Predicted model as a PDB file, atoms N, CA, C, CB and O in Angstrom, pLDDT in the B-factor column:
MODEL        1                                                                  
ATOM      1  N   MET A   1     -34.537 -24.734  44.188  1.00 89.00           N  
ATOM      2  CA  MET A   1     -33.367 -25.476  43.745  1.00 89.00           C  
ATOM      3  C   MET A   1     -32.736 -24.746  42.558  1.00 89.00           C  
ATOM      4  CB  MET A   1     -33.746 -26.938  43.364  1.00 89.00           C  
ATOM      5  O   MET A   1     -33.422 -24.309  41.634  1.00 89.00           O  
ATOM      6  N   TYR A   2     -31.425 -24.629  42.613  1.00 90.00           N  
ATOM      7  CA  TYR A   2     -30.685 -23.908  41.580  1.00 90.00           C  
ATOM      8  C   TYR A   2     -30.084 -24.867  40.563  1.00 90.00           C  
ATOM      9  CB  TYR A   2     -29.583 -23.056  42.209  1.00 90.00           C  
ATOM     10  O   TYR A   2     -29.744 -26.005  40.884  1.00 90.00           O  
ATOM     11  N   THR A   3     -29.962 -24.390  39.339  1.00 96.00           N  
ATOM     12  CA  THR A   3     -29.184 -25.127  38.341  1.00 96.00           C  
ATOM     13  C   THR A   3     -27.734 -24.661  38.451  1.00 96.00           C  
ATOM     14  CB  THR A   3     -29.750 -24.903  36.880  1.00 96.00           C  
ATOM     15  O   THR A   3     -27.454 -23.631  39.066  1.00 96.00           O  
ATOM     16  N   LYS A   4     -26.834 -25.403  37.869  1.00 96.00           N  
ATOM     17  CA  LYS A   4     -25.418 -25.020  37.853  1.00 96.00           C  
ATOM     18  C   LYS A   4     -25.253 -23.639  37.236  1.00 96.00           C  
ATOM     19  CB  LYS A   4     -24.579 -26.057  37.074  1.00 96.00           C  
ATOM     20  O   LYS A   4     -24.502 -22.811  37.752  1.00 96.00           O  
ATOM     21  N   GLU A   5     -25.943 -23.392  36.149  1.00 97.00           N  
ATOM     22  CA  GLU A   5     -25.834 -22.110  35.454  1.00 97.00           C  
ATOM     23  C   GLU A   5     -26.301 -20.959  36.339  1.00 97.00           C  
ATOM     24  CB  GLU A   5     -26.646 -22.137  34.159  1.00 97.00           C  
ATOM     25  O   GLU A   5     -25.674 -19.900  36.364  1.00 97.00           O  
ATOM     26  N   GLN A   6     -27.398 -21.161  37.065  1.00 97.00           N  
ATOM     27  CA  GLN A   6     -27.911 -20.118  37.955  1.00 97.00           C  
ATOM     28  C   GLN A   6     -26.915 -19.832  39.084  1.00 97.00           C  
ATOM     29  CB  GLN A   6     -29.278 -20.535  38.542  1.00 97.00           C  
ATOM     30  O   GLN A   6     -26.689 -18.675  39.441  1.00 97.00           O  
ATOM     31  N   LEU A   7     -26.330 -20.879  39.633  1.00 96.00           N  
ATOM     32  CA  LEU A   7     -25.349 -20.708  40.704  1.00 96.00           C  
ATOM     33  C   LEU A   7     -24.141 -19.926  40.226  1.00 96.00           C  
ATOM     34  CB  LEU A   7     -24.909 -22.059  41.243  1.00 96.00           C  
ATOM     35  O   LEU A   7     -23.685 -19.000  40.897  1.00 96.00           O  
ATOM     36  N   LEU A   8     -23.620 -20.302  39.058  1.00 97.00           N  
ATOM     37  CA  LEU A   8     -22.437 -19.628  38.532  1.00 97.00           C  
ATOM     38  C   LEU A   8     -22.729 -18.166  38.216  1.00 97.00           C  
ATOM     39  CB  LEU A   8     -21.931 -20.343  37.280  1.00 97.00           C  
ATOM     40  O   LEU A   8     -21.889 -17.299  38.457  1.00 97.00           O  
ATOM     41  N   LYS A   9     -23.914 -17.889  37.680  1.00 98.00           N  
ATOM     42  CA  LYS A   9     -24.269 -16.498  37.379  1.00 98.00           C  
ATOM     43  C   LYS A   9     -24.400 -15.679  38.657  1.00 98.00           C  
ATOM     44  CB  LYS A   9     -25.577 -16.439  36.581  1.00 98.00           C  
ATOM     45  O   LYS A   9     -23.974 -14.525  38.694  1.00 98.00           O  
ATOM     46  N   GLN A  10     -24.983 -16.258  39.702  1.00 97.00           N  
ATOM     47  CA  GLN A  10     -25.119 -15.526  40.963  1.00 97.00           C  
ATOM     48  C   GLN A  10     -23.756 -15.287  41.597  1.00 97.00           C  
ATOM     49  CB  GLN A  10     -26.027 -16.291  41.938  1.00 97.00           C  
ATOM     50  O   GLN A  10     -23.495 -14.197  42.106  1.00 97.00           O  
ATOM     51  N   LEU A  11     -22.883 -16.293  41.572  1.00 97.00           N  
ATOM     52  CA  LEU A  11     -21.519 -16.099  42.063  1.00 97.00           C  
ATOM     53  C   LEU A  11     -20.846 -14.960  41.315  1.00 97.00           C  
ATOM     54  CB  LEU A  11     -20.698 -17.393  41.917  1.00 97.00           C  
ATOM     55  O   LEU A  11     -20.205 -14.097  41.916  1.00 97.00           O  
ATOM     56  N   GLY A  12     -20.998 -14.967  39.999  1.00 98.00           N  
ATOM     57  CA  GLY A  12     -20.402 -13.919  39.171  1.00 98.00           C  
ATOM     58  C   GLY A  12     -20.928 -12.540  39.523  1.00 98.00           C  
ATOM     59  O   GLY A  12     -20.159 -11.582  39.602  1.00 98.00           O  
ATOM     60  N   ARG A  13     -22.231 -12.433  39.735  1.00 98.00           N  
ATOM     61  CA  ARG A  13     -22.822 -11.137  40.121  1.00 98.00           C  
ATOM     62  C   ARG A  13     -22.286 -10.679  41.472  1.00 98.00           C  
ATOM     63  CB  ARG A  13     -24.363 -11.234  40.173  1.00 98.00           C  
ATOM     64  O   ARG A  13     -21.981  -9.502  41.661  1.00 98.00           O  
ATOM     65  N   ASN A  14     -22.175 -11.616  42.405  1.00 98.00           N  
ATOM     66  CA  ASN A  14     -21.672 -11.269  43.736  1.00 98.00           C  
ATOM     67  C   ASN A  14     -20.220 -10.818  43.683  1.00 98.00           C  
ATOM     68  CB  ASN A  14     -21.810 -12.458  44.681  1.00 98.00           C  
ATOM     69  O   ASN A  14     -19.843  -9.845  44.336  1.00 98.00           O  
ATOM     70  N   ILE A  15     -19.409 -11.523  42.908  1.00 98.00           N  
ATOM     71  CA  ILE A  15     -17.991 -11.160  42.773  1.00 98.00           C  
ATOM     72  C   ILE A  15     -17.866  -9.792  42.116  1.00 98.00           C  
ATOM     73  CB  ILE A  15     -17.223 -12.227  41.948  1.00 98.00           C  
ATOM     74  O   ILE A  15     -17.079  -8.955  42.558  1.00 98.00           O  
ATOM     75  N   LYS A  16     -18.639  -9.566  41.068  1.00 98.00           N  
ATOM     76  CA  LYS A  16     -18.583  -8.266  40.391  1.00 98.00           C  
ATOM     77  C   LYS A  16     -18.998  -7.145  41.344  1.00 98.00           C  
ATOM     78  CB  LYS A  16     -19.490  -8.265  39.141  1.00 98.00           C  
ATOM     79  O   LYS A  16     -18.357  -6.095  41.379  1.00 98.00           O  
ATOM     80  N   ALA A  17     -20.061  -7.359  42.112  1.00 98.00           N  
ATOM     81  CA  ALA A  17     -20.526  -6.329  43.044  1.00 98.00           C  
ATOM     82  C   ALA A  17     -19.440  -5.986  44.065  1.00 98.00           C  
ATOM     83  CB  ALA A  17     -21.804  -6.798  43.767  1.00 98.00           C  
ATOM     84  O   ALA A  17     -19.220  -4.813  44.370  1.00 98.00           O  
ATOM     85  N   GLU A  18     -18.768  -6.999  44.588  1.00 98.00           N  
ATOM     86  CA  GLU A  18     -17.693  -6.758  45.552  1.00 98.00           C  
ATOM     87  C   GLU A  18     -16.506  -6.064  44.885  1.00 98.00           C  
ATOM     88  CB  GLU A  18     -17.241  -8.081  46.191  1.00 98.00           C  
ATOM     89  O   GLU A  18     -15.905  -5.162  45.468  1.00 98.00           O  
ATOM     90  N   ARG A  19     -16.171  -6.483  43.666  1.00 98.00           N  
ATOM     91  CA  ARG A  19     -15.052  -5.871  42.938  1.00 98.00           C  
ATOM     92  C   ARG A  19     -15.318  -4.388  42.704  1.00 98.00           C  
ATOM     93  CB  ARG A  19     -14.817  -6.591  41.589  1.00 98.00           C  
ATOM     94  O   ARG A  19     -14.445  -3.551  42.928  1.00 98.00           O  
ATOM     95  N   VAL A  20     -16.526  -4.070  42.254  1.00 98.00           N  
ATOM     96  CA  VAL A  20     -16.893  -2.681  41.984  1.00 98.00           C  
ATOM     97  C   VAL A  20     -16.919  -1.880  43.281  1.00 98.00           C  
ATOM     98  CB  VAL A  20     -18.265  -2.607  41.280  1.00 98.00           C  
ATOM     99  O   VAL A  20     -16.450  -0.742  43.319  1.00 98.00           O  
ATOM    100  N   ARG A  21     -17.466  -2.469  44.346  1.00 97.00           N  
ATOM    101  CA  ARG A  21     -17.526  -1.800  45.640  1.00 97.00           C  
ATOM    102  C   ARG A  21     -16.126  -1.444  46.142  1.00 97.00           C  
ATOM    103  CB  ARG A  21     -18.243  -2.686  46.662  1.00 97.00           C  
ATOM    104  O   ARG A  21     -15.936  -0.413  46.788  1.00 97.00           O  
ATOM    105  N   LYS A  22     -15.141  -2.310  45.838  1.00 97.00           N  
ATOM    106  CA  LYS A  22     -13.760  -2.070  46.263  1.00 97.00           C  
ATOM    107  C   LYS A  22     -12.996  -1.153  45.302  1.00 97.00           C  
ATOM    108  CB  LYS A  22     -13.026  -3.391  46.393  1.00 97.00           C  
ATOM    109  O   LYS A  22     -11.864  -0.762  45.585  1.00 97.00           O  
ATOM    110  N   GLY A  23     -13.617  -0.810  44.165  1.00 98.00           N  
ATOM    111  CA  GLY A  23     -13.007   0.133  43.237  1.00 98.00           C  
ATOM    112  C   GLY A  23     -12.033  -0.476  42.243  1.00 98.00           C  
ATOM    113  O   GLY A  23     -11.246   0.243  41.627  1.00 98.00           O  
ATOM    114  N   TYR A  24     -12.075  -1.787  42.080  1.00 98.00           N  
ATOM    115  CA  TYR A  24     -11.197  -2.448  41.114  1.00 98.00           C  
ATOM    116  C   TYR A  24     -11.849  -2.499  39.741  1.00 98.00           C  
ATOM    117  CB  TYR A  24     -10.845  -3.866  41.585  1.00 98.00           C  
ATOM    118  O   TYR A  24     -13.049  -2.748  39.623  1.00 98.00           O  
ATOM    119  N   THR A  25     -11.057  -2.262  38.710  1.00 98.00           N  
ATOM    120  CA  THR A  25     -11.495  -2.575  37.360  1.00 98.00           C  
ATOM    121  C   THR A  25     -11.260  -4.064  37.150  1.00 98.00           C  
ATOM    122  CB  THR A  25     -10.738  -1.708  36.284  1.00 98.00           C  
ATOM    123  O   THR A  25     -10.576  -4.706  37.947  1.00 98.00           O  
ATOM    124  N   GLN A  26     -11.818  -4.608  36.091  1.00 98.00           N  
ATOM    125  CA  GLN A  26     -11.514  -6.010  35.775  1.00 98.00           C  
ATOM    126  C   GLN A  26     -10.010  -6.179  35.574  1.00 98.00           C  
ATOM    127  CB  GLN A  26     -12.287  -6.474  34.505  1.00 98.00           C  
ATOM    128  O   GLN A  26      -9.428  -7.173  36.010  1.00 98.00           O  
ATOM    129  N   GLU A  27      -9.394  -5.223  34.924  1.00 98.00           N  
ATOM    130  CA  GLU A  27      -7.961  -5.306  34.646  1.00 98.00           C  
ATOM    131  C   GLU A  27      -7.134  -5.283  35.930  1.00 98.00           C  
ATOM    132  CB  GLU A  27      -7.536  -4.159  33.736  1.00 98.00           C  
ATOM    133  O   GLU A  27      -6.231  -6.101  36.109  1.00 98.00           O  
ATOM    134  N   SER A  28      -7.447  -4.346  36.818  1.00 98.00           N  
ATOM    135  CA  SER A  28      -6.661  -4.254  38.049  1.00 98.00           C  
ATOM    136  C   SER A  28      -6.899  -5.453  38.961  1.00 98.00           C  
ATOM    137  CB  SER A  28      -6.995  -2.965  38.792  1.00 98.00           C  
ATOM    138  O   SER A  28      -5.979  -5.910  39.639  1.00 98.00           O  
ATOM    139  N   PHE A  29      -8.118  -5.959  38.980  1.00 98.00           N  
ATOM    140  CA  PHE A  29      -8.399  -7.131  39.807  1.00 98.00           C  
ATOM    141  C   PHE A  29      -7.729  -8.375  39.228  1.00 98.00           C  
ATOM    142  CB  PHE A  29      -9.916  -7.351  39.928  1.00 98.00           C  
ATOM    143  O   PHE A  29      -7.225  -9.218  39.971  1.00 98.00           O  
ATOM    144  N   ALA A  30      -7.725  -8.484  37.913  1.00 98.00           N  
ATOM    145  CA  ALA A  30      -7.050  -9.611  37.270  1.00 98.00           C  
ATOM    146  C   ALA A  30      -5.560  -9.591  37.600  1.00 98.00           C  
ATOM    147  CB  ALA A  30      -7.263  -9.572  35.740  1.00 98.00           C  
ATOM    148  O   ALA A  30      -4.960 -10.635  37.860  1.00 98.00           O  
ATOM    149  N   GLU A  31      -4.980  -8.422  37.586  1.00 98.00           N  
ATOM    150  CA  GLU A  31      -3.561  -8.293  37.920  1.00 98.00           C  
ATOM    151  C   GLU A  31      -3.307  -8.720  39.363  1.00 98.00           C  
ATOM    152  CB  GLU A  31      -3.085  -6.844  37.702  1.00 98.00           C  
ATOM    153  O   GLU A  31      -2.321  -9.399  39.650  1.00 98.00           O  
ATOM    154  N   LYS A  32      -4.182  -8.328  40.254  1.00 97.00           N  
ATOM    155  CA  LYS A  32      -4.050  -8.693  41.670  1.00 97.00           C  
ATOM    156  C   LYS A  32      -4.108 -10.211  41.858  1.00 97.00           C  
ATOM    157  CB  LYS A  32      -5.156  -8.018  42.502  1.00 97.00           C  
ATOM    158  O   LYS A  32      -3.407 -10.768  42.703  1.00 97.00           O  
ATOM    159  N   LEU A  33      -4.953 -10.875  41.057  1.00 97.00           N  
ATOM    160  CA  LEU A  33      -5.104 -12.336  41.152  1.00 97.00           C  
ATOM    161  C   LEU A  33      -4.115 -13.094  40.269  1.00 97.00           C  
ATOM    162  CB  LEU A  33      -6.519 -12.733  40.775  1.00 97.00           C  
ATOM    163  O   LEU A  33      -4.026 -14.319  40.339  1.00 97.00           O  
ATOM    164  N   ASP A  34      -3.371 -12.358  39.437  1.00 97.00           N  
ATOM    165  CA  ASP A  34      -2.444 -12.957  38.481  1.00 97.00           C  
ATOM    166  C   ASP A  34      -3.171 -13.865  37.484  1.00 97.00           C  
ATOM    167  CB  ASP A  34      -1.367 -13.748  39.222  1.00 97.00           C  
ATOM    168  O   ASP A  34      -2.749 -14.989  37.211  1.00 97.00           O  
ATOM    169  N   VAL A  35      -4.282 -13.337  36.951  1.00 97.00           N  
ATOM    170  CA  VAL A  35      -5.050 -14.005  35.908  1.00 97.00           C  
ATOM    171  C   VAL A  35      -5.329 -12.973  34.815  1.00 97.00           C  
ATOM    172  CB  VAL A  35      -6.388 -14.623  36.477  1.00 97.00           C  
ATOM    173  O   VAL A  35      -4.965 -11.806  34.955  1.00 97.00           O  
ATOM    174  N   THR A  36      -5.965 -13.395  33.743  1.00 98.00           N  
ATOM    175  CA  THR A  36      -6.289 -12.464  32.663  1.00 98.00           C  
ATOM    176  C   THR A  36      -7.602 -11.746  32.938  1.00 98.00           C  
ATOM    177  CB  THR A  36      -6.363 -13.201  31.324  1.00 98.00           C  
ATOM    178  O   THR A  36      -8.442 -12.225  33.699  1.00 98.00           O  
ATOM    179  N   ARG A  37      -7.761 -10.599  32.310  1.00 98.00           N  
ATOM    180  CA  ARG A  37      -9.021  -9.868  32.409  1.00 98.00           C  
ATOM    181  C   ARG A  37     -10.154 -10.710  31.840  1.00 98.00           C  
ATOM    182  CB  ARG A  37      -8.932  -8.514  31.673  1.00 98.00           C  
ATOM    183  O   ARG A  37     -11.277 -10.665  32.341  1.00 98.00           O  
ATOM    184  N   GLU A  38      -9.864 -11.468  30.805  1.00 98.00           N  
ATOM    185  CA  GLU A  38     -10.870 -12.336  30.190  1.00 98.00           C  
ATOM    186  C   GLU A  38     -11.380 -13.375  31.185  1.00 98.00           C  
ATOM    187  CB  GLU A  38     -10.289 -13.033  28.952  1.00 98.00           C  
ATOM    188  O   GLU A  38     -12.568 -13.700  31.195  1.00 98.00           O  
ATOM    189  N   TYR A  39     -10.485 -13.893  32.018  1.00 98.00           N  
ATOM    190  CA  TYR A  39     -10.883 -14.864  33.040  1.00 98.00           C  
ATOM    191  C   TYR A  39     -11.850 -14.220  34.036  1.00 98.00           C  
ATOM    192  CB  TYR A  39      -9.639 -15.418  33.778  1.00 98.00           C  
ATOM    193  O   TYR A  39     -12.860 -14.823  34.400  1.00 98.00           O  
ATOM    194  N   ILE A  40     -11.544 -13.005  34.473  1.00 98.00           N  
ATOM    195  CA  ILE A  40     -12.439 -12.277  35.385  1.00 98.00           C  
ATOM    196  C   ILE A  40     -13.785 -12.051  34.704  1.00 98.00           C  
ATOM    197  CB  ILE A  40     -11.810 -10.915  35.818  1.00 98.00           C  
ATOM    198  O   ILE A  40     -14.831 -12.212  35.333  1.00 98.00           O  
ATOM    199  N   SER A  41     -13.769 -11.685  33.450  1.00 98.00           N  
ATOM    200  CA  SER A  41     -14.997 -11.464  32.707  1.00 98.00           C  
ATOM    201  C   SER A  41     -15.835 -12.740  32.656  1.00 98.00           C  
ATOM    202  CB  SER A  41     -14.683 -10.974  31.291  1.00 98.00           C  
ATOM    203  O   SER A  41     -17.048 -12.690  32.863  1.00 98.00           O  
ATOM    204  N   ARG A  42     -15.209 -13.874  32.384  1.00 98.00           N  
ATOM    205  CA  ARG A  42     -15.936 -15.161  32.336  1.00 98.00           C  
ATOM    206  C   ARG A  42     -16.534 -15.495  33.705  1.00 98.00           C  
ATOM    207  CB  ARG A  42     -14.992 -16.308  31.876  1.00 98.00           C  
ATOM    208  O   ARG A  42     -17.661 -15.981  33.789  1.00 98.00           O  
ATOM    209  N   ILE A  43     -15.782 -15.235  34.770  1.00 98.00           N  
ATOM    210  CA  ILE A  43     -16.295 -15.478  36.124  1.00 98.00           C  
ATOM    211  C   ILE A  43     -17.545 -14.626  36.351  1.00 98.00           C  
ATOM    212  CB  ILE A  43     -15.205 -15.159  37.202  1.00 98.00           C  
ATOM    213  O   ILE A  43     -18.575 -15.132  36.797  1.00 98.00           O  
ATOM    214  N   GLU A  44     -17.449 -13.357  36.048  1.00 98.00           N  
ATOM    215  CA  GLU A  44     -18.550 -12.433  36.321  1.00 98.00           C  
ATOM    216  C   GLU A  44     -19.772 -12.707  35.455  1.00 98.00           C  
ATOM    217  CB  GLU A  44     -18.091 -11.010  36.109  1.00 98.00           C  
ATOM    218  O   GLU A  44     -20.885 -12.341  35.834  1.00 98.00           O  
ATOM    219  N   ARG A  45     -19.593 -13.334  34.319  1.00 98.00           N  
ATOM    220  CA  ARG A  45     -20.717 -13.703  33.447  1.00 98.00           C  
ATOM    221  C   ARG A  45     -21.259 -15.096  33.771  1.00 98.00           C  
ATOM    222  CB  ARG A  45     -20.286 -13.646  31.981  1.00 98.00           C  
ATOM    223  O   ARG A  45     -22.212 -15.556  33.141  1.00 98.00           O  
ATOM    224  N   GLY A  46     -20.653 -15.767  34.752  1.00 98.00           N  
ATOM    225  CA  GLY A  46     -21.115 -17.089  35.137  1.00 98.00           C  
ATOM    226  C   GLY A  46     -20.689 -18.181  34.195  1.00 98.00           C  
ATOM    227  O   GLY A  46     -21.343 -19.221  34.110  1.00 98.00           O  
ATOM    228  N   GLN A  47     -19.600 -17.961  33.483  1.00 98.00           N  
ATOM    229  CA  GLN A  47     -19.126 -18.927  32.498  1.00 98.00           C  
ATOM    230  C   GLN A  47     -17.909 -19.712  32.964  1.00 98.00           C  
ATOM    231  CB  GLN A  47     -18.802 -18.222  31.219  1.00 98.00           C  
ATOM    232  O   GLN A  47     -17.357 -20.515  32.210  1.00 98.00           O  
ATOM    233  N   GLU A  48     -17.491 -19.484  34.199  1.00 97.00           N  
ATOM    234  CA  GLU A  48     -16.294 -20.148  34.717  1.00 97.00           C  
ATOM    235  C   GLU A  48     -16.671 -20.921  35.982  1.00 97.00           C  
ATOM    236  CB  GLU A  48     -15.155 -19.110  35.013  1.00 97.00           C  
ATOM    237  O   GLU A  48     -17.117 -20.336  36.969  1.00 97.00           O  
ATOM    238  N   ASN A  49     -16.487 -22.236  35.940  1.00 96.00           N  
ATOM    239  CA  ASN A  49     -16.770 -23.073  37.103  1.00 96.00           C  
ATOM    240  C   ASN A  49     -15.524 -23.105  37.976  1.00 96.00           C  
ATOM    241  CB  ASN A  49     -17.201 -24.520  36.680  1.00 96.00           C  
ATOM    242  O   ASN A  49     -14.502 -23.672  37.590  1.00 96.00           O  
ATOM    243  N   MET A  50     -15.614 -22.495  39.152  1.00 95.00           N  
ATOM    244  CA  MET A  50     -14.451 -22.335  40.016  1.00 95.00           C  
ATOM    245  C   MET A  50     -14.476 -23.316  41.170  1.00 95.00           C  
ATOM    246  CB  MET A  50     -14.380 -20.919  40.546  1.00 95.00           C  
ATOM    247  O   MET A  50     -15.541 -23.741  41.618  1.00 95.00           O  
ATOM    248  N   SER A  51     -13.296 -23.672  41.647  1.00 96.00           N  
ATOM    249  CA  SER A  51     -13.184 -24.487  42.850  1.00 96.00           C  
ATOM    250  C   SER A  51     -13.462 -23.611  44.068  1.00 96.00           C  
ATOM    251  CB  SER A  51     -11.776 -25.150  42.949  1.00 96.00           C  
ATOM    252  O   SER A  51     -13.399 -22.384  43.987  1.00 96.00           O  
ATOM    253  N   ILE A  52     -13.763 -24.235  45.175  1.00 96.00           N  
ATOM    254  CA  ILE A  52     -13.979 -23.482  46.408  1.00 96.00           C  
ATOM    255  C   ILE A  52     -12.701 -22.760  46.813  1.00 96.00           C  
ATOM    256  CB  ILE A  52     -14.451 -24.414  47.541  1.00 96.00           C  
ATOM    257  O   ILE A  52     -12.759 -21.688  47.416  1.00 96.00           O  
ATOM    258  N   THR A  53     -11.555 -23.334  46.488  1.00 97.00           N  
ATOM    259  CA  THR A  53     -10.273 -22.687  46.781  1.00 97.00           C  
ATOM    260  C   THR A  53     -10.138 -21.386  45.997  1.00 97.00           C  
ATOM    261  CB  THR A  53      -9.100 -23.632  46.451  1.00 97.00           C  
ATOM    262  O   THR A  53      -9.672 -20.383  46.537  1.00 97.00           O  
ATOM    263  N   LYS A  54     -10.539 -21.395  44.741  1.00 97.00           N  
ATOM    264  CA  LYS A  54     -10.476 -20.184  43.909  1.00 97.00           C  
ATOM    265  C   LYS A  54     -11.451 -19.127  44.430  1.00 97.00           C  
ATOM    266  CB  LYS A  54     -10.794 -20.521  42.429  1.00 97.00           C  
ATOM    267  O   LYS A  54     -11.130 -17.939  44.455  1.00 97.00           O  
ATOM    268  N   ILE A  55     -12.633 -19.563  44.842  1.00 98.00           N  
ATOM    269  CA  ILE A  55     -13.613 -18.629  45.386  1.00 98.00           C  
ATOM    270  C   ILE A  55     -13.072 -17.991  46.669  1.00 98.00           C  
ATOM    271  CB  ILE A  55     -14.959 -19.348  45.662  1.00 98.00           C  
ATOM    272  O   ILE A  55     -13.228 -16.788  46.881  1.00 98.00           O  
ATOM    273  N   LEU A  56     -12.446 -18.786  47.509  1.00 97.00           N  
ATOM    274  CA  LEU A  56     -11.848 -18.269  48.737  1.00 97.00           C  
ATOM    275  C   LEU A  56     -10.732 -17.279  48.420  1.00 97.00           C  
ATOM    276  CB  LEU A  56     -11.307 -19.419  49.596  1.00 97.00           C  
ATOM    277  O   LEU A  56     -10.621 -16.241  49.073  1.00 97.00           O  
ATOM    278  N   ASN A  57      -9.911 -17.589  47.430  1.00 97.00           N  
ATOM    279  CA  ASN A  57      -8.829 -16.701  47.012  1.00 97.00           C  
ATOM    280  C   ASN A  57      -9.395 -15.358  46.514  1.00 97.00           C  
ATOM    281  CB  ASN A  57      -7.979 -17.375  45.904  1.00 97.00           C  
ATOM    282  O   ASN A  57      -8.849 -14.296  46.813  1.00 97.00           O  
ATOM    283  N   ILE A  58     -10.483 -15.422  45.759  1.00 98.00           N  
ATOM    284  CA  ILE A  58     -11.127 -14.201  45.268  1.00 98.00           C  
ATOM    285  C   ILE A  58     -11.648 -13.378  46.443  1.00 98.00           C  
ATOM    286  CB  ILE A  58     -12.282 -14.542  44.291  1.00 98.00           C  
ATOM    287  O   ILE A  58     -11.434 -12.167  46.498  1.00 98.00           O  
ATOM    288  N   ALA A  59     -12.332 -14.032  47.381  1.00 98.00           N  
ATOM    289  CA  ALA A  59     -12.862 -13.319  48.547  1.00 98.00           C  
ATOM    290  C   ALA A  59     -11.733 -12.673  49.342  1.00 98.00           C  
ATOM    291  CB  ALA A  59     -13.664 -14.275  49.448  1.00 98.00           C  
ATOM    292  O   ALA A  59     -11.846 -11.521  49.762  1.00 98.00           O  
ATOM    293  N   ASN A  60     -10.658 -13.406  49.548  1.00 98.00           N  
ATOM    294  CA  ASN A  60      -9.521 -12.850  50.293  1.00 98.00           C  
ATOM    295  C   ASN A  60      -8.889 -11.684  49.543  1.00 98.00           C  
ATOM    296  CB  ASN A  60      -8.467 -13.936  50.554  1.00 98.00           C  
ATOM    297  O   ASN A  60      -8.500 -10.692  50.159  1.00 98.00           O  
ATOM    298  N   SER A  61      -8.784 -11.793  48.228  1.00 97.00           N  
ATOM    299  CA  SER A  61      -8.214 -10.709  47.426  1.00 97.00           C  
ATOM    300  C   SER A  61      -9.085  -9.465  47.472  1.00 97.00           C  
ATOM    301  CB  SER A  61      -8.031 -11.158  45.982  1.00 97.00           C  
ATOM    302  O   SER A  61      -8.586  -8.343  47.381  1.00 97.00           O  
ATOM    303  N   LEU A  62     -10.381  -9.668  47.614  1.00 98.00           N  
ATOM    304  CA  LEU A  62     -11.311  -8.543  47.723  1.00 98.00           C  
ATOM    305  C   LEU A  62     -11.440  -8.063  49.166  1.00 98.00           C  
ATOM    306  CB  LEU A  62     -12.685  -8.938  47.181  1.00 98.00           C  
ATOM    307  O   LEU A  62     -12.160  -7.105  49.447  1.00 98.00           O  
ATOM    308  N   GLU A  63     -10.736  -8.734  50.079  1.00 97.00           N  
ATOM    309  CA  GLU A  63     -10.797  -8.410  51.498  1.00 97.00           C  
ATOM    310  C   GLU A  63     -12.241  -8.371  51.983  1.00 97.00           C  
ATOM    311  CB  GLU A  63     -10.110  -7.071  51.770  1.00 97.00           C  
ATOM    312  O   GLU A  63     -12.660  -7.431  52.659  1.00 97.00           O  
ATOM    313  N   THR A  64     -12.991  -9.409  51.625  1.00 97.00           N  
ATOM    314  CA  THR A  64     -14.384  -9.534  52.023  1.00 97.00           C  
ATOM    315  C   THR A  64     -14.616 -10.936  52.569  1.00 97.00           C  
ATOM    316  CB  THR A  64     -15.335  -9.236  50.833  1.00 97.00           C  
ATOM    317  O   THR A  64     -13.863 -11.861  52.267  1.00 97.00           O  
ATOM    318  N   ASP A  65     -15.639 -11.083  53.357  1.00 97.00           N  
ATOM    319  CA  ASP A  65     -16.020 -12.382  53.882  1.00 97.00           C  
ATOM    320  C   ASP A  65     -16.525 -13.246  52.731  1.00 97.00           C  
ATOM    321  CB  ASP A  65     -17.099 -12.242  54.992  1.00 97.00           C  
ATOM    322  O   ASP A  65     -17.248 -12.763  51.859  1.00 97.00           O  
ATOM    323  N   ILE A  66     -16.148 -14.513  52.728  1.00 97.00           N  
ATOM    324  CA  ILE A  66     -16.585 -15.413  51.651  1.00 97.00           C  
ATOM    325  C   ILE A  66     -18.104 -15.494  51.585  1.00 97.00           C  
ATOM    326  CB  ILE A  66     -15.996 -16.817  51.852  1.00 97.00           C  
ATOM    327  O   ILE A  66     -18.659 -15.772  50.522  1.00 97.00           O  
ATOM    328  N   ASN A  67     -18.783 -15.255  52.702  1.00 96.00           N  
ATOM    329  CA  ASN A  67     -20.244 -15.270  52.694  1.00 96.00           C  
ATOM    330  C   ASN A  67     -20.825 -14.214  51.764  1.00 96.00           C  
ATOM    331  CB  ASN A  67     -20.773 -15.061  54.096  1.00 96.00           C  
ATOM    332  O   ASN A  67     -21.915 -14.402  51.224  1.00 96.00           O  
ATOM    333  N   ASN A  68     -20.114 -13.105  51.569  1.00 95.00           N  
ATOM    334  CA  ASN A  68     -20.577 -12.080  50.628  1.00 95.00           C  
ATOM    335  C   ASN A  68     -20.524 -12.576  49.192  1.00 95.00           C  
ATOM    336  CB  ASN A  68     -19.740 -10.812  50.767  1.00 95.00           C  
ATOM    337  O   ASN A  68     -21.285 -12.115  48.342  1.00 95.00           O  
ATOM    338  N   ILE A  69     -19.631 -13.509  48.925  1.00 97.00           N  
ATOM    339  CA  ILE A  69     -19.514 -14.086  47.587  1.00 97.00           C  
ATOM    340  C   ILE A  69     -20.529 -15.209  47.392  1.00 97.00           C  
ATOM    341  CB  ILE A  69     -18.088 -14.611  47.350  1.00 97.00           C  
ATOM    342  O   ILE A  69     -21.092 -15.369  46.309  1.00 97.00           O  
ATOM    343  N   LEU A  70     -20.756 -15.985  48.451  1.00 95.00           N  
ATOM    344  CA  LEU A  70     -21.638 -17.158  48.361  1.00 95.00           C  
ATOM    345  C   LEU A  70     -23.091 -16.844  48.639  1.00 95.00           C  
ATOM    346  CB  LEU A  70     -21.179 -18.214  49.314  1.00 95.00           C  
ATOM    347  O   LEU A  70     -23.928 -17.747  48.613  1.00 95.00           O  
ATOM    348  N   LEU A  71     -23.418 -15.579  48.907  1.00 91.00           N  
ATOM    349  CA  LEU A  71     -24.793 -15.188  49.228  1.00 91.00           C  
ATOM    350  C   LEU A  71     -25.722 -15.424  48.047  1.00 91.00           C  
ATOM    351  CB  LEU A  71     -24.847 -13.718  49.648  1.00 91.00           C  
ATOM    352  O   LEU A  71     -25.456 -14.981  46.929  1.00 91.00           O  
ATOM    353  N   PHE A  72     -26.825 -16.135  48.315  1.00 87.00           N  
ATOM    354  CA  PHE A  72     -27.805 -16.409  47.263  1.00 87.00           C  
ATOM    355  C   PHE A  72     -29.177 -15.975  47.664  1.00 87.00           C  
ATOM    356  CB  PHE A  72     -27.822 -17.869  46.914  1.00 87.00           C  
ATOM    357  O   PHE A  72     -30.124 -16.132  46.894  1.00 87.00           O  
TER     358      PHE A  72                                                      
ENDMDL                                                                          
END                                                                             
């Protein structure tokens, strides 16, 4: 069983791994999503609680299956 903090940190690690695999910097990915680099940083550190819609938007922006983001 996961805690909220563990889930958010794993989501953040998965998003960062996909972002790096696609060759985006935090800055370039933030621009693509129309958010700040700080927001991307908070997501990747597990400090941002996102809606499923936001997670789907991130997966689509990374052109990856959402399962790659939700993998635990």
